[in-house]
N, CA and C of each residue as an Amber inpcrd file, in Angstrom:
protein
   351
 119.6010000 -22.8970000-119.5690000 120.5490000 -23.1350000-120.6350000
 120.2820000 -24.4720000-121.3250000 120.0140000 -25.5160000-120.5240000
 119.7340000 -26.8520000-121.0780000 118.4670000 -26.8310000-121.9370000
 117.4580000 -26.0870000-121.4730000 116.2030000 -25.9740000-122.2200000
 116.4520000 -25.3190000-123.5750000 117.2780000 -24.3090000-123.6280000
 117.5810000 -23.6020000-124.8720000 118.2830000 -24.5250000-125.8570000
 119.2250000 -25.3360000-125.3860000 119.9170000 -26.2910000-126.2590000
 118.9490000 -27.3330000-126.8020000 118.0640000 -27.8380000-125.9530000
 117.0770000 -28.8330000-126.3950000 116.1450000 -28.2430000-127.4430000
 115.7130000 -27.0140000-127.1900000 114.8370000 -26.3380000-128.1380000
 115.5550000 -26.1040000-129.4710000 116.8010000 -25.7540000-129.4320000
 117.5890000 -25.5460000-130.6490000 117.7330000 -26.8570000-131.4220000
 117.9660000 -27.9600000-130.7280000 118.0940000 -29.2730000-131.3900000
 116.7830000 -29.6800000-132.0570000 115.6870000 -29.5300000-131.3250000
 114.3680000 -29.8890000-131.8630000 114.0550000 -29.0240000-133.0840000
 114.3560000 -27.7550000-133.0150000 114.1190000 -26.8480000-134.1270000
 114.9680000 -27.2360000-135.3380000 116.2180000 -27.5860000-135.1090000
 117.1070000 -27.9890000-136.2010000 116.6000000 -29.2560000-136.8730000
 116.1890000 -30.2350000-136.0820000 115.6610000 -31.4890000-136.6360000
 114.3880000 -31.2180000-137.4310000 113.5120000 -30.3810000-136.9000000
 112.2650000 -30.0630000-137.5990000 112.5360000 -29.3760000-138.9300000
 113.4930000 -28.4580000-138.9670000 113.8380000 -27.7810000-140.2130000
 114.4300000 -28.7450000-141.2320000 115.2470000 -29.6720000-140.7860000
 115.8290000 -30.6750000-141.6890000 114.7240000 -31.5470000-142.2780000
 113.8110000 -31.9910000-141.4470000 112.6970000 -32.8320000-141.9160000
 111.8420000 -32.0680000-142.9250000 111.5270000 -30.8270000-142.6400000
 110.7310000 -30.0240000-143.5750000 111.4650000 -29.8120000-144.8910000
 112.7610000 -29.5870000-144.8280000 113.5440000 -29.4110000-146.0540000
 113.5410000 -30.6790000-146.8880000 113.6870000 -31.8250000-146.2360000
 113.6600000 -33.1020000-146.9670000 112.2930000 -33.3510000-147.5940000
 111.2360000 -33.0470000-146.8720000 109.8880000 -33.2190000-147.4200000
 109.6600000 -32.3090000-148.6120000 110.1980000 -31.1170000-148.5690000
 110.0310000 -30.1840000-149.6860000 110.7530000 -30.6630000-150.9320000
 111.8010000 -31.4570000-150.7650000 112.5710000 -31.9440000-151.9000000
 111.9970000 -33.2030000-152.5310000 111.0740000 -33.8690000-151.8410000
 110.4870000 -35.0960000-152.3830000 109.5610000 -34.7730000-153.5440000
 109.5400000 -35.6020000-154.5890000 108.6180000 -35.3640000-155.7080000
 107.1870000 -35.6750000-155.3050000 106.2380000 -35.0290000-155.9940000
 104.8210000 -35.2950000-155.7270000 104.4530000 -36.7170000-156.1000000
 104.9510000 -37.1900000-157.2420000 104.7120000 -38.5510000-157.6720000
 105.8210000 -38.9430000-158.6320000 106.0030000 -40.2160000-158.7840000
 107.0300000 -40.7050000-159.7030000 106.5050000 -41.9590000-160.3740000
 106.9180000 -42.1750000-161.6000000 106.5040000 -43.3620000-162.3190000
 107.6380000 -43.8240000-163.2120000 107.9460000 -45.1030000-163.1160000
 108.9890000 -45.6720000-163.9620000 108.3700000 -46.3470000-165.1780000
 107.0860000 -46.1490000-165.3700000 106.3720000 -46.8270000-166.4490000
 106.4340000 -46.0350000-167.7440000 106.3570000 -46.7660000-168.8410000
 106.2500000 -46.0950000-170.1270000 104.7900000 -45.8150000-170.4610000
 103.8900000 -46.2290000-169.6020000 102.4640000 -46.0610000-169.8680000
 101.9140000 -44.7670000-169.2910000 102.7820000 -43.8340000-168.9290000
 102.3160000 -42.6140000-168.2910000 101.7170000 -41.6260000-169.2640000
 101.8740000 -41.8500000-170.5660000 101.1910000 -41.0000000-171.5290000
 102.1310000 -40.2120000-172.4150000 101.5140000 -39.4980000-173.3430000
 102.2270000 -38.6860000-174.3180000 101.9400000 -37.2200000-174.0190000
 102.7320000 -36.3420000-174.5950000 102.4590000 -34.9160000-174.4800000
 101.6260000 -34.4650000-175.6630000 101.0800000 -33.2780000-175.5730000
 100.3160000 -32.7320000-176.6780000  98.8450000 -32.6120000-176.3570000
  98.0790000 -32.1930000-177.3730000  96.6370000 -32.0370000-177.2030000
  95.9720000 -33.4120000-177.1350000  94.7200000 -33.4370000-176.7040000
  93.9830000 -34.7060000-176.6170000  93.8860000 -35.3620000-177.9880000
  93.6880000 -34.5590000-179.0320000  93.6080000 -35.0970000-180.3910000
  94.9480000 -35.7080000-180.8140000  96.0610000 -35.0510000-180.5010000
  97.3880000 -35.5780000-180.8340000  97.6930000 -36.8550000-180.0580000
  97.3110000 -36.8770000-178.7860000  97.5300000 -38.0610000-177.9480000
  96.7470000 -39.2390000-178.5030000  95.4810000 -39.0160000-178.8550000
  94.6370000 -40.0770000-179.3960000  95.1790000 -40.5810000-180.7260000
  95.5900000 -39.6840000-181.5900000  96.1440000 -40.0640000-182.8950000
  97.4220000 -40.8910000-182.7210000  98.3060000 -40.4880000-181.8000000
  99.5430000 -41.2250000-181.5470000  99.2520000 -42.6040000-180.9530000
  98.3160000 -42.6760000-180.0100000  97.9580000 -43.9540000-179.3950000
  97.3540000 -44.8980000-180.4270000  96.5100000 -44.3860000-181.3090000
  95.9150000 -45.2040000-182.3690000  96.9960000 -45.7270000-183.3080000
  97.9350000 -44.8740000-183.6480000  99.0310000 -45.2580000-184.5410000
  99.9330000 -46.3180000-183.9050000 100.2320000 -46.1710000-182.6060000
 101.1570000 -47.0780000-181.9180000 100.5290000 -48.4100000-181.5140000
  99.2080000 -48.5000000-181.5130000  98.5200000 -49.6910000-181.0150000
  98.2540000 -50.7000000-182.1180000  98.3570000 -51.9740000-181.7590000
  98.0370000 -53.0500000-182.6950000  96.5310000 -53.3250000-182.6980000
  95.8610000 -52.9820000-181.5970000  94.4090000 -53.1780000-181.5000000
  93.8080000 -52.0290000-180.7060000  92.6550000 -51.5340000-181.1750000
  91.9010000 -50.5070000-180.4580000  90.4460000 -50.9340000-180.5070000
  89.8510000 -51.1050000-179.3320000  88.4680000 -51.5680000-179.2740000
  87.8440000 -51.1650000-177.9450000  86.5150000 -51.2030000-177.8990000
  85.8130000 -51.0060000-176.6380000  85.1520000 -52.3330000-176.2950000
  85.0290000 -52.5840000-175.0110000  84.4110000 -53.8350000-174.5980000
  84.1410000 -53.8820000-173.1160000  83.2510000 -54.7880000-172.7480000
  82.8850000 -54.9960000-171.3530000  83.6870000 -56.1590000-170.7880000
  84.2100000 -55.9940000-169.5950000  85.0030000 -57.0420000-168.9580000
  84.0780000 -58.1770000-168.5200000  84.3340000 -59.3610000-169.0730000
  83.5580000 -60.5480000-168.7150000  84.2330000 -61.3160000-167.5840000
  85.5820000 -61.2670000-167.5330000  86.3020000 -62.0330000-166.5230000
  87.6940000 -61.4440000-166.3110000  88.1550000 -61.4850000-165.0650000
  89.5250000 -61.1040000-164.7190000  90.1270000 -62.2670000-163.9600000
  91.1840000 -62.8530000-164.5180000  91.8470000 -63.9960000-163.8870000
  93.2700000 -63.5930000-163.5200000  93.5150000 -63.4580000-162.2060000
  94.8450000 -63.0750000-161.7360000  95.6670000 -64.3250000-161.4730000
  96.9290000 -64.2730000-161.9530000  97.8590000 -65.3900000-161.7700000
  99.2040000 -64.7990000-161.3710000  99.4360000 -64.6620000-160.0720000
 100.6830000 -64.0770000-159.6080000 100.7710000 -62.6160000-159.9780000
 101.8020000 -62.2710000-160.7540000 102.0230000 -60.8730000-161.1310000
 101.3130000 -60.4740000-162.4230000 100.6130000 -61.3930000-163.0520000
  99.9050000 -61.0790000-164.2920000  98.4070000 -61.2950000-164.1230000
  97.6610000 -60.7040000-165.0250000  96.2140000 -60.8860000-165.0560000
  95.7910000 -61.0450000-166.5110000  94.8500000 -61.9470000-166.7410000
  94.2560000 -62.1140000-168.0610000  92.8280000 -61.6000000-167.9770000
  92.5250000 -60.6100000-168.8140000  91.2200000 -59.9660000-168.8020000
  90.4790000 -60.3550000-170.0740000  89.2970000 -60.9290000-169.9410000
  88.4650000 -61.2890000-171.0870000  87.4190000 -60.2030000-171.2730000
  87.3980000 -59.6260000-172.4850000  86.4530000 -58.5560000-172.7910000
  85.5380000 -58.9740000-173.9330000  84.2310000 -58.6680000-173.7980000
  83.2770000 -58.8350000-174.8890000  83.3550000 -57.5570000-175.7190000
  83.8230000 -57.6860000-176.9420000  84.0690000 -56.5180000-177.7940000
  82.7510000 -55.8960000-178.2440000  82.6180000 -54.5810000-178.0050000
  81.4460000 -53.8290000-178.4470000  81.7000000 -53.2450000-179.8270000
  82.8910000 -52.6540000-179.9940000  83.2550000 -52.0320000-181.2600000
  84.7640000 -52.0930000-181.4080000  85.2230000 -52.4180000-182.6310000
  86.6630000 -52.4890000-182.9050000  87.0120000 -51.4830000-183.9920000
  88.0620000 -50.7020000-183.7520000  88.5330000 -49.7260000-184.7310000
  89.8150000 -50.2010000-185.4080000  90.5560000 -51.0720000-184.7330000
  91.8240000 -51.5440000-185.2650000  92.1250000 -52.9100000-184.6480000
  92.6980000 -53.8020000-185.4620000  93.0600000 -55.1220000-184.9460000
  91.9840000 -56.1450000-185.1950000  92.0520000 -57.2730000-184.4890000
  91.0930000 -58.3560000-184.7160000  89.6660000 -57.9370000-184.3770000
  88.7450000 -58.3850000-185.2260000  87.3260000 -58.1090000-184.9880000
  86.6400000 -59.4180000-184.6490000  86.6310000 -59.7120000-183.3540000
  85.9910000 -60.9370000-182.8900000  85.1540000 -60.6150000-181.6670000
  84.3220000 -61.5590000-181.2820000  83.3800000 -61.3410000-180.1830000
  84.0320000 -61.0900000-178.8460000  85.1070000 -61.8260000-178.5430000
  85.8160000 -61.6260000-177.2770000  87.3180000 -61.5680000-177.5370000
  87.9820000 -60.8120000-176.7040000  89.4460000 -60.7310000-176.7520000
  89.9800000 -60.8740000-175.3350000  91.1320000 -61.5180000-175.2230000
  91.8180000 -61.6030000-173.9470000  93.0100000 -60.6600000-173.9770000
  93.1540000 -59.8840000-172.9110000  94.2490000 -58.9360000-172.7930000
  95.0670000 -59.3200000-171.5720000  96.3800000 -59.4220000-171.7500000
  97.2780000 -59.7080000-170.6350000  97.8000000 -58.3910000-170.0850000
  97.8160000 -58.2600000-168.7780000  98.3270000 -57.0570000-168.1230000
  98.9690000 -57.4680000-166.8090000  99.6880000 -56.5710000-166.2130000
 100.2380000 -56.8250000-164.8840000  99.0920000 -56.7290000-163.8880000
  99.1460000 -57.5390000-162.8540000  98.1080000 -57.4440000-161.8260000
  98.4630000 -56.3730000-160.8070000  99.6010000 -55.7040000-161.0090000
 100.0570000 -54.6710000-160.0880000 100.0800000 -53.3170000-160.7970000
  99.3540000 -52.3490000-160.2500000  99.3230000 -51.0180000-160.8530000
 100.7070000 -50.3910000-160.8850000 101.5380000 -50.7150000-159.9000000
 102.8810000 -50.1280000-159.8500000 103.7460000 -50.5920000-161.0120000
 103.3500000 -51.6560000-161.6840000 104.0920000 -52.1660000-162.8460000
 103.3100000 -51.8880000-164.1230000 102.5680000 -50.7890000-164.1430000
 101.7690000 -50.3540000-165.2840000 100.5740000 -51.2580000-165.5670000
 100.1610000 -52.0350000-164.6170000  98.9540000 -52.8260000-164.7890000
  97.7390000 -51.9330000-164.6070000  96.6080000 -52.3510000-165.1490000
  95.3950000 -51.5650000-164.9920000  94.3860000 -52.3940000-164.2070000
  93.7240000 -51.8120000-163.2150000  92.7840000 -52.5690000-162.3830000
  91.4150000 -52.7470000-163.0540000  91.3470000 -53.6020000-164.0740000
  90.0810000 -53.8550000-164.7550000  89.0710000 -54.4260000-163.7680000
  87.8090000 -54.0100000-163.9170000  86.7460000 -54.5050000-163.0560000
  85.6850000 -55.1930000-163.8980000  85.2820000 -56.3620000-163.4550000
  84.2620000 -57.1400000-164.1480000  82.9780000 -56.3280000-164.2810000
  82.3690000 -56.3810000-165.4790000  81.1150000 -55.6790000-165.7380000
  81.2940000 -54.2490000-166.2210000  82.5020000 -53.7220000-166.1820000
  82.7620000 -52.3500000-166.6210000  83.1590000 -52.3260000-168.0930000
  82.8440000 -51.2290000-168.7680000  83.1710000 -51.0280000-170.1840000
  84.4500000 -50.2120000-170.2770000  85.3550000 -50.5990000-171.1820000
  86.6350000 -49.9050000-171.3450000  86.9420000 -49.6750000-172.8140000
  87.6850000 -48.6090000-173.0720000  88.2740000 -48.3640000-174.3800000
  89.7210000 -48.8210000-174.2430000  90.1190000 -49.7940000-175.0670000
  91.4290000 -50.4230000-174.8990000  92.3100000 -50.1200000-176.1050000
  93.5090000 -49.6390000-175.8290000  94.5660000 -49.4750000-176.8150000
  95.6140000 -50.5180000-176.4430000  95.7650000 -51.5570000-177.2500000
  96.6910000 -52.6370000-176.9220000  97.8300000 -52.6940000-177.9380000
  99.0530000 -52.6710000-177.4520000 100.2140000 -52.7820000-178.3180000
 100.5650000 -54.2540000-178.5430000 100.4060000 -55.0350000-177.4900000
 100.7080000 -56.4640000-177.5350000 100.0080000 -57.1080000-176.3390000
 100.1100000 -58.4110000-176.2330000  99.5230000 -59.0930000-175.0860000
  98.0380000 -59.3320000-175.2000000  97.5300000 -59.4470000-176.4160000
  96.1020000 -59.7390000-176.5860000  95.9530000 -60.8840000-177.5740000
  94.8260000 -61.5690000-177.4480000  94.5090000 -62.6330000-178.4210000
  93.0100000 -62.8140000-178.5030000
């Protein structure tokens, strides 16, 4: 009798845990940087329209200072915004706060709304 009660308790706990796991979301983001809906062409057009600067460039330096990072990029091509040899972009140093993990020596296409000079 005691074994049956123990087995019933363990089974009940296991079912509760499985039910809770099933209710958890796959992922969540509180960021506004999660993207737009629509086709790739519509997304690109909206991002170009909303951005103050759009350019491609290679990361020359990443300087982290607490919760922020300043990324220096050598501009390869500029479609919108300032056309200069290098631009600095400010971002969060934490991905959870919509920061992007820029890596030195890598080339990026950047859509910047603000935080660049």
